[in-house]
PATOR-558064 format. One record per residue (C-alpha): residue number from 1; residue in one letter; y, z, x. Coordinates in Angstrom, 3 decimals. Layout:
N
R     i   aa          Y          Z          X
R   NUM    A          Y          Z          X
...
//
This chain:
110
R     i   aa          Y          Z          X
R     1    D      0.053     -0.116      0.113
R     2    R      3.218     -1.011      1.591
R     3    N      5.633     -0.151     -1.147
R     4    G      8.610      2.061     -0.353
R     5    F     11.590      2.045      2.278
R     6    K     11.579     -0.561      4.910
R     7    F     13.904     -0.229      7.845
R     8    F     15.063     -3.223     10.092
R     9    A     17.978     -3.411     12.620
R    10    N     19.498     -6.293     14.645
R    11    G     16.837     -7.533     17.619
R    12    G     13.965     -6.503     15.466
R    13    V     14.258     -2.882     16.348
R    14    C     12.916     -0.660     13.666
R    15    L     12.684      3.371     12.941
R    16    T     10.056      5.034     14.898
R    17    K      7.384      7.118     12.536
R    18    E      8.873     10.307     13.862
R    19    E     12.479      8.817     12.899
R    20    I     10.991      7.996      9.695
R    21    G      9.548     11.374      9.048
R    22    T     13.084     12.601      9.969
R    23    V     14.362     10.729      7.200
R    24    G     11.733     11.884      4.492
R    25    S     12.663     15.578      5.230
R    26    F     16.322     15.172      4.947
R    27    A     15.649     13.704      1.952
R    28    S     13.297     16.515      0.897
R    29    Q     16.350     18.986      1.736
R    30    C     18.881     17.124     -0.294
R    31    A     16.604     17.093     -3.343
R    32    V     16.294     21.202     -2.851
R    33    D     20.286     21.217     -2.325
R    34    W     20.914     19.216     -5.733
R    35    F     18.550     21.269     -7.461
R    36    T     20.350     24.592     -6.304
R    37    R     23.601     22.926     -7.251
R    38    G     22.264     22.087    -10.387
R    39    M     22.667     18.651     -9.984
R    40    L     19.277     17.778    -10.891
R    41    P     17.753     19.566    -13.984
R    42    P     14.154     21.296    -13.691
R    43    M     11.137     19.179    -14.701
R    44    S      8.733     21.665    -15.195
R    45    G      8.519     25.274    -16.258
R    46    D     10.401     26.907    -19.545
R    47    D     13.787     25.357    -18.470
R    48    A     12.589     21.802    -18.040
R    49    V     14.795     18.720    -19.378
R    50    M     12.547     16.297    -21.544
R    51    C     14.612     12.957    -22.013
R    52    H     13.993     11.562    -25.285
R    53    Q     16.620      8.816    -24.793
R    54    W     17.084      5.991    -22.089
R    55    V     19.567      7.249    -19.571
R    56    D     21.653      4.265    -17.491
R    57    Y     21.633      6.128    -13.919
R    58    M     22.280      2.699    -12.239
R    59    P     26.082      3.316    -11.873
R    60    I     25.990      6.840    -10.525
R    61    Y     22.892      5.431     -8.141
R    62    A     25.074      2.391     -7.134
R    63    N     27.968      4.333     -6.459
R    64    S     26.204      7.100     -4.253
R    65    L     24.276      4.123     -2.179
R    66    K     28.035      2.772     -1.582
R    67    Q     29.660      5.921     -0.748
R    68    A     26.549      6.689      1.815
R    69    L     27.326      3.606      3.539
R    70    Q     31.030      4.328      3.750
R    71    R     30.317      7.721      5.010
R    72    E     27.994      6.339      7.679
R    73    V     30.515      3.416      8.746
R    74    T     33.600      5.816      8.613
R    75    G     31.781      9.013     10.032
R    76    A     33.306     10.953      7.138
R    77    V     31.670     14.689      6.365
R    78    N     30.077     14.832      2.961
R    79    D     31.214     17.355      0.693
R    80    D     31.428     18.520     -2.436
R    81    A     34.435     16.298     -3.562
R    82    D     31.916     13.432     -2.613
R    83    D     29.334     14.514     -4.989
R    84    A     31.702     15.147     -7.906
R    85    K     33.024     11.441     -7.315
R    86    V     29.555     10.219     -7.398
R    87    L     28.528     12.306    -10.527
R    88    S     31.757     11.186    -12.525
R    89    G     31.299      7.276    -11.449
R    90    E     34.834      7.243    -10.159
R    91    P     35.260      3.903     -8.083
R    92    I     35.164      4.162     -4.742
R    93    T     38.340      2.356     -3.105
R    94    S     37.693      1.510      0.729
R    95    D     37.805     -1.677      2.582
R    96    C     35.041     -0.225      5.381
R    97    L     32.174     -2.282      4.283
R    98    K     34.666     -5.779      3.901
R    99    G     32.808     -8.429      5.577
R   100    L     29.788     -7.039      5.754
R   101    T     26.377     -8.273      4.270
R   102    L     24.426     -5.751      2.229
R   103    V     20.843     -6.157      1.186
R   104    V     19.546     -3.956     -1.497
R   105    N     16.007     -4.738     -2.825
R   106    A     14.900     -2.578     -5.472
R   107    G     12.172     -4.977     -6.612
R   108    H      9.025     -2.410     -6.940
R   109    G      8.612     -2.255     -3.050
R   110    S      8.632     -6.168     -3.019
//
């Protein structure tokens, strides 16, 4: 099974197994932080949130990807104000990505 994230860089250099493990650990820490902050509802137990209607998370997801890229390009530090912008869907206005070609493939791992 080859589904999941694929990491590419100029010159064919890709992340090592250790580096990919580091990315996974960081993602896990972020998820714990988001639950702690109340940004993600519990998915089990007495307080679990069961969604009964379709929710469009794409605008928040797209904005968070854009913001993450901008932070990496500019070297800015993530803070609570950044999280608030992502959750509010507030557009991020910055030219730091201007001229770059970005490819996001969310095609079920294809």
